[in-house]
Backbone as JSON, one array per atom type, in Angstrom:
{
  "sequence": "MASTTTSRRGAEPKHPPKNPKDCHERALGLLAVRPRARRELERRLLAAGFDADEVADVVVRLERVGLVDDEAFATQMAEYQFSSRRAGRRAVMSALLVKGIDPALAARAADAAPDEEQQRAHDLARMRVGRLRGVEPAKAFTRLSSLLVRRGYSPEVSRAAARAALSIDEPD",
  "N": [[-83.06, 75.14, 35.51], [-80.12, 73.63, 34.5], [-78.7, 73.02, 31.33], [-77.65, 69.82, 30.06], [-75.73, 69.8, 28.19], [-74.09, 71.95, 28.43], [-70.91, 73.01, 29.58], [-69.11, 73.0, 32.63], [-66.68, 74.94, 34.34], [-63.66, 73.2, 34.68], [-64.95, 70.79, 34.48], [-65.17, 67.74, 32.65], [-65.24, 67.61, 29.06], [-68.23, 66.81, 27.21], [-67.99, 65.14, 24.96], [-65.2, 63.25, 24.3], [-62.01, 64.23, 22.88], [-61.33, 63.41, 19.44], [-58.8, 62.47, 18.78], [-56.86, 61.66, 21.18], [-54.09, 61.49, 21.45], [-51.26, 63.28, 20.18], [-50.24, 63.92, 16.78], [-47.56, 63.1, 16.3], [-47.07, 61.35, 18.47], [-48.96, 59.39, 17.86], [-47.97, 58.44, 15.42], [-45.51, 57.36, 16.26], [-46.49, 55.34, 17.87], [-47.72, 53.69, 15.95], [-45.46, 52.92, 14.5], [-44.16, 51.5, 16.44], [-45.47, 49.11, 16.53], [-44.92, 47.82, 14.1], [-42.55, 48.14, 11.35], [-43.22, 50.68, 8.91], [-44.15, 51.83, 5.65], [-43.59, 55.04, 4.18], [-45.86, 56.18, 2.82], [-47.9, 54.49, 3.72], [-47.91, 55.07, 6.46], [-48.63, 57.78, 6.35], [-51.24, 57.53, 5.29], [-52.57, 56.18, 7.4], [-52.39, 58.06, 9.48], [-53.76, 60.25, 8.4], [-56.26, 59.08, 8.12], [-56.88, 58.89, 10.78], [-57.67, 61.38, 11.35], [-55.93, 63.54, 11.48], [-54.44, 66.67, 10.52], [-53.39, 67.33, 7.18], [-51.04, 68.84, 6.67], [-49.76, 68.74, 9.14], [-49.35, 65.99, 9.35], [-47.59, 65.58, 7.2], [-45.36, 67.05, 8.11], [-44.66, 65.6, 10.43], [-44.03, 63.07, 9.36], [-41.84, 63.69, 7.71], [-40.04, 64.5, 9.69], [-39.73, 62.07, 11.06], [-38.55, 60.58, 9.05], [-36.1, 61.87, 8.8], [-34.79, 61.13, 11.18], [-34.55, 58.48, 10.75], [-36.57, 56.64, 11.35], [-38.57, 56.16, 9.56], [-38.15, 54.65, 6.6], [-38.27, 53.99, 3.43], [-36.77, 52.41, 1.66], [-35.38, 50.55, 3.29], [-37.62, 49.38, 4.48], [-38.87, 48.21, 2.22], [-36.94, 46.33, 1.48], [-36.85, 44.66, 3.78], [-39.51, 43.72, 3.83], [-39.67, 42.38, 1.37], [-37.74, 40.37, 1.77], [-39.0, 38.95, 3.85], [-41.35, 38.09, 2.53], [-40.24, 36.47, 0.5], [-38.77, 34.53, 1.98], [-40.3, 33.53, 4.28], [-42.99, 33.31, 3.36], [-42.55, 32.23, 0.93], [-43.05, 33.51, -1.48], [-43.73, 34.56, -4.87], [-42.16, 36.72, -7.32], [-44.06, 38.5, -8.46], [-46.06, 38.62, -6.47], [-44.64, 39.76, -4.37], [-43.97, 42.25, -5.46], [-46.57, 43.3, -5.76], [-47.46, 43.4, -3.07], [-45.69, 45.28, -2.02], [-46.32, 47.55, -3.52], [-48.95, 48.0, -2.69], [-48.49, 48.84, -0.11], [-47.55, 51.33, -0.61], [-45.06, 51.8, -1.66], [-42.64, 53.18, -3.87], [-42.81, 52.39, -7.33], [-40.36, 51.81, -8.76], [-38.53, 51.35, -6.69], [-39.82, 49.21, -5.46], [-39.58, 47.3, -7.49], [-36.79, 46.93, -7.54], [-36.41, 45.8, -5.0], [-37.93, 43.47, -5.26], [-36.5, 42.17, -7.2], [-34.31, 41.3, -5.89], [-34.26, 38.66, -5.0], [-33.43, 35.86, -2.95], [-32.98, 33.36, -4.07], [-33.62, 31.29, -6.96], [-36.69, 31.82, -8.7], [-38.12, 29.61, -9.68], [-37.11, 27.58, -8.05], [-38.04, 28.36, -5.5], [-40.79, 28.08, -5.95], [-40.98, 25.31, -6.41], [-40.09, 24.38, -3.91], [-42.14, 25.36, -2.22], [-44.33, 23.99, -3.31], [-43.61, 21.32, -2.73], [-43.69, 21.46, 0.05], [-46.4, 21.78, 0.5], [-47.7, 19.62, -0.69], [-48.23, 17.39, 0.87], [-50.58, 17.93, 2.2], [-52.48, 17.33, 0.44], [-52.94, 14.68, 0.21], [-54.89, 11.89, -0.59], [-56.64, 13.29, -2.12], [-58.07, 13.4, -5.33], [-55.91, 13.08, -8.19], [-56.17, 15.05, -10.34], [-57.65, 17.1, -9.17], [-55.98, 17.71, -7.02], [-53.74, 18.66, -8.4], [-54.84, 20.98, -9.56], [-55.5, 22.46, -7.26], [-52.98, 22.81, -6.06], [-51.46, 24.1, -8.07], [-52.99, 26.4, -8.33], [-52.66, 27.58, -5.8], [-49.95, 28.27, -5.99], [-50.02, 30.15, -8.07], [-51.54, 32.13, -6.83], [-49.68, 32.9, -4.95], [-47.99, 34.37, -6.44], [-46.51, 33.3, -8.55], [-45.75, 32.58, -11.97], [-48.14, 31.16, -14.29], [-46.96, 29.07, -15.79], [-44.64, 28.33, -14.34], [-45.91, 27.6, -11.98], [-47.51, 25.41, -12.75], [-45.5, 23.59, -13.54], [-44.09, 23.2, -11.13], [-46.13, 22.11, -9.54], [-46.65, 19.75, -10.96], [-44.2, 18.44, -10.62], [-44.08, 18.13, -7.79], [-46.26, 16.51, -7.35], [-45.53, 14.33, -8.71], [-46.25, 13.99, -11.41], [-46.18, 13.09, -14.77], [-44.89, 14.94, -17.55], [-47.13, 16.22, -20.04], [-47.36, 14.7, -23.28]],
  "CA": [[-82.38, 73.87, 35.33], [-79.03, 73.78, 33.54], [-78.67, 72.03, 30.24], [-76.58, 68.84, 30.25], [-74.7, 69.95, 27.17], [-73.17, 73.03, 28.78], [-69.84, 72.5, 30.43], [-68.69, 73.86, 33.72], [-65.24, 75.06, 34.46], [-63.07, 72.06, 35.36], [-65.64, 69.55, 34.13], [-64.69, 67.14, 31.39], [-66.18, 67.82, 27.96], [-69.18, 65.71, 27.01], [-67.41, 64.26, 23.96], [-63.74, 63.33, 24.34], [-61.45, 64.55, 21.58], [-61.2, 62.26, 18.56], [-57.42, 62.01, 18.84], [-56.27, 62.11, 22.43], [-52.65, 61.61, 21.24], [-50.94, 64.16, 19.08], [-49.88, 63.21, 15.55], [-46.25, 62.48, 16.47], [-47.24, 60.2, 19.35], [-49.7, 58.36, 17.13], [-47.04, 57.87, 14.44], [-44.57, 56.52, 16.99], [-47.24, 54.15, 18.28], [-47.88, 52.82, 14.77], [-44.15, 52.37, 14.17], [-43.77, 50.56, 17.49], [-46.09, 47.83, 16.22], [-44.11, 47.25, 13.0], [-42.1, 49.18, 10.42], [-44.22, 51.08, 7.93], [-43.72, 52.68, 4.55], [-43.98, 56.45, 4.32], [-47.24, 56.39, 2.35], [-48.79, 53.75, 4.61], [-48.0, 55.86, 7.69], [-49.43, 58.97, 6.03], [-52.66, 57.13, 5.16], [-53.1, 55.87, 8.72], [-52.52, 59.3, 10.26], [-54.85, 61.04, 7.81], [-57.52, 58.4, 8.47], [-57.15, 59.15, 12.19], [-58.22, 62.72, 11.46], [-54.92, 64.58, 11.62], [-54.32, 67.62, 9.42], [-52.43, 66.89, 6.17], [-49.77, 69.54, 6.87], [-49.16, 68.19, 10.36], [-48.9, 64.63, 9.0], [-46.39, 65.71, 6.36], [-44.26, 67.49, 8.97], [-44.28, 64.49, 11.31], [-43.4, 62.02, 8.56], [-40.51, 64.18, 7.33], [-39.22, 64.44, 10.89], [-39.41, 60.67, 11.33], [-37.59, 60.14, 8.02], [-34.79, 62.46, 9.13], [-34.15, 60.37, 12.25], [-34.4, 57.09, 10.31], [-37.65, 55.74, 11.76], [-39.32, 55.85, 8.35], [-37.17, 54.46, 5.54], [-38.94, 53.13, 2.45], [-35.85, 51.42, 1.08], [-35.19, 49.49, 4.29], [-38.9, 48.7, 4.61], [-39.07, 47.38, 1.04], [-36.0, 45.21, 1.57], [-37.31, 43.76, 4.84], [-40.76, 43.09, 3.44], [-39.36, 41.44, 0.29], [-37.08, 39.22, 2.39], [-40.03, 38.18, 4.55], [-42.22, 37.44, 1.54], [-39.49, 35.41, -0.17], [-38.33, 33.44, 2.85], [-41.36, 32.94, 5.1], [-44.19, 32.97, 2.58], [-42.09, 31.64, -0.33], [-43.84, 34.21, -2.51], [-43.1, 34.86, -6.14], [-41.82, 38.11, -7.56], [-45.27, 39.3, -8.67], [-46.73, 38.83, -5.19], [-43.81, 40.69, -3.61], [-44.2, 43.58, -6.07], [-47.93, 43.73, -5.43], [-47.51, 43.73, -1.64], [-44.96, 46.53, -1.81], [-47.09, 48.65, -4.12], [-50.1, 48.24, -1.83], [-48.0, 49.59, 1.05], [-47.21, 52.69, -1.02], [-43.65, 51.89, -2.07], [-42.42, 53.63, -5.24], [-42.67, 51.22, -8.22], [-38.96, 51.5, -9.08], [-37.96, 50.78, -5.47], [-40.45, 47.9, -5.3], [-38.97, 46.4, -8.48], [-35.44, 46.59, -7.07], [-36.52, 44.89, -3.86], [-38.45, 42.19, -5.74], [-35.47, 41.52, -8.01], [-33.23, 40.85, -5.01], [-34.65, 37.37, -4.43], [-32.25, 35.11, -2.54], [-32.79, 32.19, -4.9], [-34.4, 31.28, -8.19], [-38.13, 31.77, -8.55], [-38.56, 28.22, -9.89], [-36.74, 26.79, -6.88], [-38.99, 28.7, -4.43], [-42.08, 27.47, -6.29], [-40.86, 23.86, -6.17], [-40.03, 24.19, -2.46], [-43.48, 25.58, -1.67], [-45.19, 22.88, -3.76], [-43.24, 20.13, -1.95], [-44.17, 21.66, 1.42], [-47.86, 21.72, 0.56], [-48.27, 18.43, -1.34], [-48.7, 16.47, 1.9], [-51.95, 18.28, 2.59], [-53.39, 16.91, -0.63], [-53.06, 13.22, 0.18], [-56.28, 11.43, -0.61], [-57.4, 14.09, -3.1], [-57.81, 12.86, -6.66], [-54.76, 13.78, -8.79], [-56.51, 16.24, -11.12], [-58.05, 18.13, -8.22], [-54.78, 18.08, -6.27], [-52.94, 19.49, -9.3], [-55.51, 22.28, -9.67], [-55.36, 23.19, -5.99], [-51.59, 23.17, -5.83], [-51.03, 25.11, -9.04], [-53.72, 27.63, -8.0], [-51.96, 28.17, -4.65], [-48.72, 28.87, -6.47], [-50.36, 31.36, -8.82], [-51.93, 33.15, -5.84], [-48.47, 33.35, -4.28], [-47.25, 35.26, -7.31], [-45.72, 32.63, -9.57], [-46.4, 32.54, -13.28], [-48.86, 29.9, -14.49], [-46.05, 28.02, -16.29], [-43.82, 27.88, -13.21], [-46.82, 26.96, -11.04], [-47.88, 24.07, -13.26], [-44.31, 22.73, -13.51], [-43.81, 22.86, -9.74], [-47.2, 21.22, -9.08], [-46.41, 18.44, -11.59], [-43.05, 17.81, -9.98], [-44.43, 17.76, -6.42], [-47.26, 15.43, -7.39], [-44.93, 13.27, -9.54], [-47.06, 13.82, -12.63], [-45.34, 13.2, -15.96], [-45.22, 16.0, -18.51], [-47.95, 15.74, -21.16], [-46.59, 14.58, -24.53]],
  "C": [[-81.34, 74.06, 34.23], [-79.07, 72.67, 32.51], [-77.5, 71.08, 30.47], [-75.48, 69.0, 29.22], [-73.74, 71.09, 27.48], [-72.1, 72.48, 29.7], [-69.52, 73.51, 31.51], [-67.18, 73.91, 33.72], [-64.7, 73.86, 35.23], [-63.76, 70.74, 35.03], [-65.11, 69.03, 32.81], [-65.71, 67.42, 30.3], [-67.04, 66.58, 27.77], [-68.62, 64.69, 26.03], [-65.89, 64.37, 24.04], [-63.19, 63.65, 22.96], [-61.24, 63.28, 20.76], [-59.81, 61.65, 18.67], [-56.77, 62.47, 20.14], [-54.75, 62.24, 22.34], [-52.4, 62.62, 20.14], [-50.42, 63.3, 17.92], [-48.54, 62.47, 15.7], [-46.35, 61.24, 17.36], [-47.95, 59.05, 18.65], [-48.79, 57.67, 16.12], [-46.04, 56.95, 15.13], [-45.24, 55.23, 17.46], [-47.42, 53.16, 17.12], [-46.56, 52.17, 14.41], [-43.65, 51.39, 15.23], [-44.34, 49.17, 17.22], [-45.28, 47.1, 15.15], [-43.62, 48.38, 12.12], [-43.2, 49.48, 9.4], [-43.58, 51.92, 6.84], [-44.25, 54.09, 4.78], [-45.46, 56.65, 3.98], [-48.24, 55.68, 3.25], [-49.0, 54.52, 5.92], [-48.85, 57.11, 7.47], [-50.91, 58.62, 5.97], [-53.28, 56.88, 6.52], [-53.33, 57.14, 9.55], [-53.64, 60.18, 9.71], [-56.2, 60.42, 8.14], [-57.89, 58.62, 9.93], [-57.63, 60.58, 12.42], [-57.2, 63.83, 11.65], [-54.85, 65.42, 10.36], [-53.2, 67.17, 8.47], [-51.07, 67.56, 6.35], [-49.02, 68.99, 8.08], [-48.6, 66.79, 10.09], [-47.62, 64.7, 8.19], [-45.18, 66.11, 7.19], [-43.75, 66.34, 9.85], [-43.55, 63.41, 10.53], [-42.0, 62.44, 8.12], [-39.56, 64.12, 8.52], [-38.8, 63.01, 11.21], [-38.45, 60.09, 10.29], [-36.19, 60.64, 8.35], [-34.06, 61.67, 10.2], [-34.07, 58.88, 11.93], [-35.5, 56.13, 10.75], [-38.58, 55.37, 10.6], [-38.3, 55.83, 7.22], [-37.77, 53.47, 4.53], [-38.02, 52.07, 1.87], [-35.63, 50.26, 2.03], [-36.48, 48.69, 4.47], [-39.13, 47.74, 3.45], [-38.17, 46.15, 1.08], [-36.46, 44.19, 2.6], [-38.57, 43.01, 4.42], [-40.53, 42.06, 2.34], [-38.69, 40.18, 0.86], [-38.08, 38.33, 3.11], [-40.9, 37.41, 3.56], [-41.51, 36.28, 0.86], [-39.2, 34.24, 0.76], [-39.47, 32.78, 3.61], [-42.57, 32.49, 4.28], [-43.84, 32.24, 1.29], [-42.87, 32.21, -1.51], [-43.02, 34.41, -3.77], [-42.9, 36.36, -6.3], [-43.06, 38.99, -7.72], [-45.98, 39.6, -7.37], [-45.95, 39.83, -4.34], [-44.02, 42.11, -4.14], [-45.56, 44.13, -5.66], [-48.03, 44.17, -3.97], [-46.81, 45.06, -1.36], [-45.72, 47.73, -2.38], [-48.3, 49.0, -3.27], [-49.7, 49.07, -0.62], [-47.57, 51.0, 0.69], [-45.76, 52.88, -1.42], [-43.6, 52.32, -3.54], [-42.19, 52.42, -6.14], [-41.23, 50.85, -8.55], [-38.27, 50.85, -7.87], [-38.53, 49.38, -5.22], [-39.84, 46.88, -6.27], [-37.57, 45.99, -8.06], [-35.5, 45.59, -5.92], [-37.0, 43.51, -4.32], [-37.42, 41.44, -6.57], [-34.34, 40.95, -7.16], [-33.56, 39.53, -4.32], [-33.4, 36.56, -4.09], [-31.98, 33.86, -3.39], [-33.69, 32.28, -6.13], [-35.89, 31.14, -7.9], [-38.65, 30.33, -8.7], [-38.26, 27.36, -8.66], [-37.69, 27.07, -5.72], [-40.34, 28.07, -4.69], [-42.05, 25.97, -6.02], [-40.82, 23.57, -4.67], [-41.41, 24.33, -1.82], [-44.41, 24.43, -2.06], [-44.89, 21.61, -2.96], [-43.72, 20.25, -0.5], [-45.67, 21.42, 1.53], [-48.47, 20.42, 0.03], [-48.8, 17.43, -0.32], [-50.13, 16.72, 2.32], [-52.97, 17.78, 1.57], [-53.48, 15.39, -0.76], [-54.52, 12.84, 0.23], [-57.16, 12.21, -1.57], [-57.06, 13.53, -4.48], [-56.76, 13.71, -7.38], [-55.11, 15.05, -9.56], [-56.89, 17.41, -10.2], [-56.85, 18.62, -7.41], [-53.89, 18.99, -7.12], [-53.53, 20.89, -9.4], [-55.32, 23.1, -8.39], [-53.94, 23.68, -5.78], [-51.12, 24.25, -6.81], [-51.75, 26.44, -8.78], [-53.08, 28.34, -6.81], [-50.71, 28.9, -5.12], [-48.97, 30.15, -7.26], [-50.77, 32.47, -7.86], [-50.72, 33.69, -5.09], [-47.56, 34.14, -5.2], [-46.37, 34.61, -8.35], [-46.49, 32.61, -10.88], [-47.13, 31.2, -13.44], [-47.94, 28.76, -14.96], [-45.22, 27.45, -15.15], [-44.69, 27.12, -12.22], [-47.18, 25.55, -11.48], [-46.69, 23.11, -13.19], [-44.01, 22.29, -12.07], [-44.87, 21.91, -9.19], [-47.01, 19.82, -9.66], [-45.28, 17.7, -10.89], [-43.39, 17.33, -8.55], [-45.39, 16.59, -6.37], [-46.76, 14.22, -8.2], [-45.8, 12.93, -10.74], [-46.13, 14.01, -13.81], [-45.84, 14.34, -16.83], [-46.12, 15.43, -19.59], [-47.1, 15.7, -22.44], [-47.09, 15.5, -25.57]]
}
């Protein structure tokens, strides 16, 4: 009786290969979903079990043809964070650093905000204040200012924007 673990010529192996796609195909698949930073792409490919040298070669090749561009990625991500999420500079910096963007490049992208940080905080506070109707003023202020801090605004800017949106007078 033949063992079930032995393979015959032409028969499929018992365990399929871990990575049926090669490294380049996998990288292109990841980039088809959304743009990625160089370091983020490297991490994903290494986590998929590809050899470090092969990953480095593929990423360099993709950079040469312009499919991986950290500067363009940082600019796009910062614009999205500022416009769609109305995030503060600190949140944008943090998001870029998590993706593996160089700190100097992340700082440049975060400094290119389309408008003033205070204005974005006030806009976000005004957008969200409607959700706090019926909540006691102290609790509403805490919730709104906490949201703004989580979005990357300084505590001072967050408190000022929350006060303005809730029409709370400045303490004397």
